[in-house]
N, CA, C and O atoms as CSV, one atom per row, in Angstrom:
chain,resi,resn,atom,element,x,y,z
A,1,UNK,N,N,15.577,19.715,27.704
A,1,UNK,CA,C,15.622,18.293,27.975
A,1,UNK,C,C,14.244,17.649,27.903
A,1,UNK,O,O,14.091,16.521,27.434
A,2,UNK,N,N,13.268,18.370,28.365
A,2,UNK,CA,C,11.912,17.839,28.360
A,2,UNK,C,C,11.410,17.656,26.930
A,2,UNK,O,O,10.657,16.725,26.647
A,3,UNK,N,N,11.829,18.547,26.032
A,3,UNK,CA,C,11.401,18.456,24.632
A,3,UNK,C,C,11.960,17.191,23.988
A,3,UNK,O,O,11.264,16.540,23.208
A,4,UNK,N,N,13.209,16.831,24.301
A,4,UNK,CA,C,13.801,15.621,23.734
A,4,UNK,C,C,13.060,14.372,24.196
A,4,UNK,O,O,12.895,13.427,23.425
A,5,UNK,N,N,12.617,14.362,25.438
A,5,UNK,CA,C,11.857,13.210,25.934
A,5,UNK,C,C,10.518,13.089,25.220
A,5,UNK,O,O,10.055,11.986,24.930
A,6,UNK,N,N,9.908,14.219,24.942
A,6,UNK,CA,C,8.624,14.208,24.238
A,6,UNK,C,C,8.818,13.785,22.787
A,6,UNK,O,O,7.991,13.053,22.243
A,7,UNK,N,N,9.902,14.239,22.153
A,7,UNK,CA,C,10.157,13.904,20.749
A,7,UNK,C,C,10.391,12.409,20.541
A,7,UNK,O,O,10.148,11.894,19.450
A,8,UNK,N,N,10.857,11.710,21.569
A,8,UNK,CA,C,11.072,10.272,21.445
A,8,UNK,C,C,9.768,9.518,21.229
A,8,UNK,O,O,9.751,8.485,20.560
A,9,UNK,N,N,8.689,10.022,21.785
A,9,UNK,CA,C,7.420,9.308,21.735
A,9,UNK,C,C,6.550,9.692,20.544
A,9,UNK,O,O,5.500,9.083,20.337
A,10,UNK,N,N,6.952,10.673,19.764
A,10,UNK,CA,C,6.133,11.107,18.626
A,10,UNK,C,C,5.976,10.006,17.570
A,10,UNK,O,O,4.855,9.785,17.112
A,11,UNK,N,N,7.050,9.299,17.158
A,11,UNK,CA,C,6.837,8.230,16.162
A,11,UNK,C,C,5.906,7.123,16.663
A,11,UNK,O,O,5.075,6.619,15.907
A,12,UNK,N,N,6.044,6.750,17.922
A,12,UNK,CA,C,5.164,5.717,18.469
A,12,UNK,C,C,3.719,6.204,18.504
A,12,UNK,O,O,2.800,5.442,18.208
A,13,UNK,N,N,3.518,7.452,18.860
A,13,UNK,CA,C,2.170,8.014,18.892
A,13,UNK,C,C,1.569,8.075,17.491
A,13,UNK,O,O,0.395,7.755,17.304
A,14,UNK,N,N,2.369,8.485,16.507
A,14,UNK,CA,C,1.866,8.547,15.132
A,14,UNK,C,C,1.513,7.156,14.603
A,14,UNK,O,O,0.512,6.991,13.907
A,15,UNK,N,N,2.329,6.167,14.930
A,15,UNK,CA,C,2.036,4.800,14.510
A,15,UNK,C,C,0.749,4.297,15.157
A,15,UNK,O,O,-0.079,3.671,14.495
A,16,UNK,N,N,0.582,4.565,16.425
A,16,UNK,CA,C,-0.638,4.161,17.117
A,16,UNK,C,C,-1.863,4.859,16.532
A,16,UNK,O,O,-2.918,4.243,16.379
A,17,UNK,N,N,-1.723,6.130,16.209
A,17,UNK,CA,C,-2.841,6.868,15.616
A,17,UNK,C,C,-3.178,6.317,14.232
A,17,UNK,O,O,-4.353,6.203,13.883
A,18,UNK,N,N,-2.161,5.975,13.443
A,18,UNK,CA,C,-2.394,5.427,12.106
A,18,UNK,C,C,-3.080,4.067,12.177
A,18,UNK,O,O,-3.995,3.787,11.403
A,19,UNK,N,N,-2.637,3.225,13.103
A,19,UNK,CA,C,-3.223,1.891,13.213
A,19,UNK,C,C,-4.632,1.910,13.779
A,19,UNK,O,O,-5.390,0.959,13.586
A,20,UNK,N,N,-4.988,2.971,14.469
A,20,UNK,CA,C,-6.333,3.036,15.036
A,20,UNK,C,C,-7.373,3.526,14.029
A,20,UNK,O,O,-8.570,3.486,14.313
A,21,UNK,N,N,-6.935,3.984,12.864
A,21,UNK,CA,C,-7.879,4.426,11.842
A,21,UNK,C,C,-8.558,3.209,11.215
A,21,UNK,O,O,-7.868,2.258,10.850
A,22,UNK,N,N,-9.859,3.206,11.080
A,22,UNK,CA,C,-10.540,2.021,10.529
A,22,UNK,C,C,-10.240,1.788,9.049
A,22,UNK,O,O,-10.312,0.650,8.586
A,23,UNK,N,N,-9.906,2.838,8.294
A,23,UNK,CA,C,-9.625,2.658,6.874
A,23,UNK,C,C,-8.338,1.865,6.668
A,23,UNK,O,O,-8.238,1.099,5.709
A,24,UNK,N,N,-7.354,2.034,7.545
A,24,UNK,CA,C,-6.084,1.343,7.365
A,24,UNK,C,C,-6.180,-0.132,7.726
A,24,UNK,O,O,-5.313,-0.916,7.339
A,25,UNK,N,N,-7.210,-0.520,8.453
A,25,UNK,CA,C,-7.365,-1.907,8.862
A,25,UNK,C,C,-8.043,-2.732,7.773
A,25,UNK,O,O,-7.820,-3.940,7.690
A,26,UNK,N,N,-8.853,-2.110,6.950
A,26,UNK,CA,C,-9.580,-2.833,5.917
A,26,UNK,C,C,-8.635,-3.297,4.817
A,26,UNK,O,O,-7.614,-2.664,4.547
A,27,UNK,N,N,-8.986,-4.394,4.198
A,27,UNK,CA,C,-8.179,-4.929,3.112
A,27,UNK,C,C,-8.392,-4.108,1.845
A,27,UNK,O,O,-9.354,-3.350,1.725
A,28,UNK,N,N,-7.471,-4.281,0.909
A,28,UNK,CA,C,-7.616,-3.581,-0.366
A,28,UNK,C,C,-8.791,-4.184,-1.147
A,28,UNK,O,O,-9.349,-5.209,-0.756
A,29,UNK,N,N,-9.146,-3.547,-2.231
A,29,UNK,CA,C,-10.311,-3.992,-3.003
A,29,UNK,C,C,-10.106,-5.389,-3.580
A,29,UNK,O,O,-11.064,-6.154,-3.693
A,30,UNK,N,N,-8.883,-5.730,-3.943
A,30,UNK,CA,C,-8.615,-7.047,-4.508
A,30,UNK,C,C,-8.724,-8.133,-3.449
A,30,UNK,O,O,-9.344,-9.170,-3.685
A,31,UNK,N,N,-8.131,-7.906,-2.289
A,31,UNK,CA,C,-8.163,-8.916,-1.227
A,31,UNK,C,C,-9.527,-8.990,-0.557
A,31,UNK,O,O,-9.899,-10.036,-0.026
A,32,UNK,N,N,-10.268,-7.907,-0.577
A,32,UNK,CA,C,-11.556,-7.852,0.102
A,32,UNK,C,C,-12.637,-8.591,-0.679
A,32,UNK,O,O,-13.656,-8.984,-0.112
A,33,UNK,N,N,-12.419,-8.778,-1.964
A,33,UNK,CA,C,-13.430,-9.421,-2.807
A,33,UNK,C,C,-13.440,-10.924,-2.639
A,33,UNK,O,O,-12.800,-11.472,-1.741
A,34,UNK,N,N,-14.190,-11.592,-3.535
A,34,UNK,CA,C,-14.273,-13.047,-3.481
A,34,UNK,C,C,-12.937,-13.643,-3.920
A,34,UNK,O,O,-12.370,-13.241,-4.936
A,35,UNK,N,N,-12.447,-14.600,-3.145
A,35,UNK,CA,C,-11.151,-15.190,-3.471
A,35,UNK,C,C,-11.264,-16.304,-4.500
A,35,UNK,O,O,-10.242,-16.764,-5.010
A,36,UNK,N,N,-12.468,-16.749,-4.821
A,36,UNK,CA,C,-12.631,-17.820,-5.794
A,36,UNK,C,C,-13.106,-17.313,-7.153
A,36,UNK,O,O,-13.542,-18.101,-7.992
A,37,UNK,N,N,-13.025,-16.011,-7.372
A,37,UNK,CA,C,-13.462,-15.469,-8.653
A,37,UNK,C,C,-12.368,-15.652,-9.703
A,37,UNK,O,O,-11.218,-15.942,-9.375
A,38,UNK,N,N,-12.741,-15.481,-10.953
A,38,UNK,CA,C,-11.781,-15.619,-12.051
A,38,UNK,C,C,-10.718,-14.524,-11.991
A,38,UNK,O,O,-9.567,-14.751,-12.365
A,39,UNK,N,N,-11.100,-13.349,-11.527
A,39,UNK,CA,C,-10.146,-12.252,-11.416
A,39,UNK,C,C,-9.064,-12.580,-10.399
A,39,UNK,O,O,-7.883,-12.346,-10.659
A,40,UNK,N,N,-9.443,-13.115,-9.252
A,40,UNK,CA,C,-8.467,-13.484,-8.229
A,40,UNK,C,C,-7.582,-14.626,-8.712
A,40,UNK,O,O,-6.384,-14.650,-8.430
A,41,UNK,N,N,-8.167,-15.566,-9.437
A,41,UNK,CA,C,-7.385,-16.683,-9.970
A,41,UNK,C,C,-6.358,-16.194,-10.990
A,41,UNK,O,O,-5.212,-16.645,-10.987
A,42,UNK,N,N,-6.762,-15.285,-11.847
A,42,UNK,CA,C,-5.831,-14.717,-12.821
A,42,UNK,C,C,-4.727,-13.921,-12.161
A,42,UNK,O,O,-3.576,-13.972,-12.596
A,43,UNK,N,N,-5.063,-13.187,-11.118
A,43,UNK,CA,C,-4.052,-12.422,-10.405
A,43,UNK,C,C,-3.051,-13.362,-9.730
A,43,UNK,O,O,-1.850,-13.093,-9.735
A,44,UNK,N,N,-3.534,-14.451,-9.157
A,44,UNK,CA,C,-2.627,-15.413,-8.529
A,44,UNK,C,C,-1.685,-16.038,-9.552
A,44,UNK,O,O,-0.497,-16.212,-9.276
A,45,UNK,N,N,-2.206,-16.376,-10.730
A,45,UNK,CA,C,-1.343,-16.916,-11.783
A,45,UNK,C,C,-0.328,-15.873,-12.244
A,45,UNK,O,O,0.824,-16.210,-12.519
A,46,UNK,N,N,-0.741,-14.629,-12.329
A,46,UNK,CA,C,0.183,-13.566,-12.702
A,46,UNK,C,C,1.303,-13.406,-11.697
A,46,UNK,O,O,2.458,-13.203,-12.071
A,47,UNK,N,N,0.965,-13.496,-10.420
A,47,UNK,CA,C,1.983,-13.406,-9.373
A,47,UNK,C,C,2.955,-14.569,-9.483
A,47,UNK,O,O,4.164,-14.382,-9.345
A,48,UNK,N,N,2.439,-15.770,-9.729
A,48,UNK,CA,C,3.312,-16.938,-9.844
A,48,UNK,C,C,4.244,-16.827,-11.052
A,48,UNK,O,O,5.419,-17.182,-10.962
A,49,UNK,N,N,3.730,-16.340,-12.170
A,49,UNK,CA,C,4.569,-16.179,-13.361
A,49,UNK,C,C,5.667,-15.158,-13.101
A,49,UNK,O,O,6.819,-15.368,-13.481
A,50,UNK,N,N,5.315,-14.058,-12.458
A,50,UNK,CA,C,6.328,-13.050,-12.154
A,50,UNK,C,C,7.370,-13.580,-11.176
A,50,UNK,O,O,8.552,-13.257,-11.300
A,51,UNK,N,N,6.950,-14.388,-10.208
A,51,UNK,CA,C,7.919,-14.994,-9.295
A,51,UNK,C,C,8.855,-15.942,-10.034
A,51,UNK,O,O,10.051,-15.989,-9.746
A,52,UNK,N,N,8.315,-16.691,-10.980
A,52,UNK,CA,C,9.158,-17.589,-11.769
A,52,UNK,C,C,10.153,-16.813,-12.622
A,52,UNK,O,O,11.307,-17.222,-12.752
A,53,UNK,N,N,9.725,-15.708,-13.198
A,53,UNK,CA,C,10.629,-14.891,-14.012
A,53,UNK,C,C,11.751,-14.329,-13.150
A,53,UNK,O,O,12.917,-14.365,-13.545
A,54,UNK,N,N,11.410,-13.815,-11.984
A,54,UNK,CA,C,12.431,-13.269,-11.084
A,54,UNK,C,C,13.386,-14.366,-10.638
A,54,UNK,O,O,14.597,-14.151,-10.603
A,55,UNK,N,N,12.860,-15.541,-10.297
A,55,UNK,CA,C,13.713,-16.659,-9.903
A,55,UNK,C,C,14.637,-17.092,-11.025
A,55,UNK,O,O,15.806,-17.392,-10.783
A,56,UNK,N,N,14.129,-17.130,-12.252
A,56,UNK,CA,C,14.950,-17.501,-13.401
A,56,UNK,C,C,16.076,-16.498,-13.619
A,56,UNK,O,O,17.220,-16.889,-13.852
A,57,UNK,N,N,15.762,-15.216,-13.546
A,57,UNK,CA,C,16.780,-14.181,-13.751
A,57,UNK,C,C,17.841,-14.253,-12.659
A,57,UNK,O,O,19.031,-14.143,-12.953
A,58,UNK,N,N,17.434,-14.436,-11.410
A,58,UNK,CA,C,18.410,-14.542,-10.325
A,58,UNK,C,C,19.275,-15.788,-10.471
A,58,UNK,O,O,20.461,-15.756,-10.143
A,59,UNK,N,N,18.703,-16.880,-10.958
A,59,UNK,CA,C,19.480,-18.096,-11.194
A,59,UNK,C,C,20.517,-17.875,-12.285
A,59,UNK,O,O,21.661,-18.309,-12.147
A,60,UNK,N,N,20.135,-17.213,-13.360
A,60,UNK,CA,C,21.071,-16.933,-14.452
A,60,UNK,C,C,22.199,-16.026,-13.971
A,60,UNK,O,O,23.360,-16.254,-14.310
A,61,UNK,N,N,21.873,-15.010,-13.193
A,61,UNK,CA,C,22.900,-14.092,-12.689
A,61,UNK,C,C,23.860,-14.827,-11.763
A,61,UNK,O,O,25.073,-14.644,-11.866
A,62,UNK,N,N,23.339,-15.656,-10.861
A,62,UNK,CA,C,24.225,-16.389,-9.952
A,62,UNK,C,C,25.063,-17.412,-10.716
A,62,UNK,O,O,26.229,-17.617,-10.376
A,63,UNK,N,N,24.504,-18.057,-11.733
A,63,UNK,CA,C,25.280,-18.997,-12.543
A,63,UNK,C,C,26.398,-18.276,-13.283
A,63,UNK,O,O,27.488,-18.827,-13.439
A,64,UNK,N,N,26.147,-17.067,-13.735
A,64,UNK,CA,C,27.186,-16.292,-14.401
A,64,UNK,C,C,28.342,-15.995,-13.451
A,64,UNK,O,O,29.504,-16.111,-13.838
A,65,UNK,N,N,28.035,-15.616,-12.216
A,65,UNK,CA,C,29.103,-15.313,-11.265
A,65,UNK,C,C,29.863,-16.566,-10.848
A,65,UNK,O,O,31.065,-16.496,-10.593
A,66,UNK,N,N,29.189,-17.710,-10.775
A,66,UNK,CA,C,29.888,-18.964,-10.498
A,66,UNK,C,C,30.819,-19.295,-11.654
A,66,UNK,O,O,31.947,-19.736,-11.436
A,67,UNK,N,N,30.361,-19.090,-12.868
A,67,UNK,CA,C,31.195,-19.323,-14.049
A,67,UNK,C,C,32.428,-18.424,-14.026
A,67,UNK,O,O,33.537,-18.887,-14.296
A,68,UNK,N,N,32.244,-17.156,-13.709
A,68,UNK,CA,C,33.373,-16.219,-13.656
A,68,UNK,C,C,34.359,-16.628,-12.567
A,68,UNK,O,O,35.570,-16.557,-12.776
A,69,UNK,N,N,33.859,-17.054,-11.408
A,69,UNK,CA,C,34.741,-17.457,-10.311
A,69,UNK,C,C,35.541,-18.699,-10.685
A,69,UNK,O,O,36.735,-18.772,-10.396
A,70,UNK,N,N,34.899,-19.677,-11.323
A,70,UNK,CA,C,35.614,-20.884,-11.740
A,70,UNK,C,C,36.639,-20.565,-12.817
A,70,UNK,O,O,37.745,-21.108,-12.813
A,71,UNK,N,N,36.274,-19.697,-13.723
A,71,UNK,CA,C,37.199,-19.326,-14.792
A,71,UNK,C,C,38.402,-18.581,-14.231
A,71,UNK,O,O,39.526,-18.782,-14.690
A,72,UNK,N,N,38.175,-17.723,-13.242
A,72,UNK,CA,C,39.277,-16.983,-12.635
A,72,UNK,C,C,40.207,-17.915,-11.871
A,72,UNK,O,O,41.426,-17.744,-11.917
A,73,UNK,N,N,39.651,-18.897,-11.170
A,73,UNK,CA,C,40.515,-19.826,-10.435
A,73,UNK,C,C,41.294,-20.718,-11.390
A,73,UNK,O,O,42.444,-21.056,-11.109
A,74,UNK,N,N,40.700,-21.106,-12.507
A,74,UNK,CA,C,41.398,-21.922,-13.498
A,74,UNK,C,C,42.532,-21.141,-14.150
A,74,UNK,O,O,43.621,-21.678,-14.352
A,75,UNK,N,N,42.285,-19.890,-14.476
A,75,UNK,CA,C,43.332,-19.094,-15.113
A,75,UNK,C,C,44.450,-18.764,-14.137
A,75,UNK,O,O,45.603,-18.645,-14.550
A,76,UNK,N,N,44.141,-18.613,-12.858
A,76,UNK,CA,C,45.208,-18.351,-11.888
A,76,UNK,C,C,46.061,-19.593,-11.674
A,76,UNK,O,O,47.261,-19.476,-11.426
A,77,UNK,N,N,45.462,-20.790,-11.766
A,77,UNK,CA,C,46.238,-22.022,-11.665
A,77,UNK,C,C,47.154,-22.177,-12.872
A,77,UNK,O,O,48.278,-22.659,-12.734
A,78,UNK,N,N,46.692,-21.779,-14.050
A,78,UNK,CA,C,47.516,-21.868,-15.256
A,78,UNK,C,C,48.682,-20.892,-15.194
A,78,UNK,O,O,49.756,-21.191,-15.716
A,79,UNK,N,N,48.499,-19.741,-14.576
A,79,UNK,CA,C,49.580,-18.773,-14.458
A,79,UNK,C,C,50.646,-19.239,-13.475
A,79,UNK,O,O,51.820,-18.914,-13.650
A,80,UNK,N,N,50.267,-19.990,-12.449
A,80,UNK,CA,C,51.226,-20.495,-11.467
A,80,UNK,C,C,52.100,-21.583,-12.076
A,80,UNK,O,O,53.266,-21.708,-11.700
A,81,UNK,N,N,51.577,-22.362,-12.994
A,81,UNK,CA,C,52.308,-23.494,-13.569
A,81,UNK,C,C,53.293,-23.086,-14.608
A,81,UNK,O,O,53.979,-23.936,-15.176
């Protein structure tokens, strides 16, 4: 029984140990650098373009499912008549 009580605290202890390491607190090389450099500006534009692509693809997929749902409801109404 005592072992089970100790095992409950192991994940919390490991998380505390990981967060206390100074290397894990520092930012990555990209975020740690100058935020007004051309490299950071290009990376921000790249992130925005990728977000737009993902948003466009999700919009197309959702529009397709709306089209299928409307088509299914229309065909079921035609079968009832």
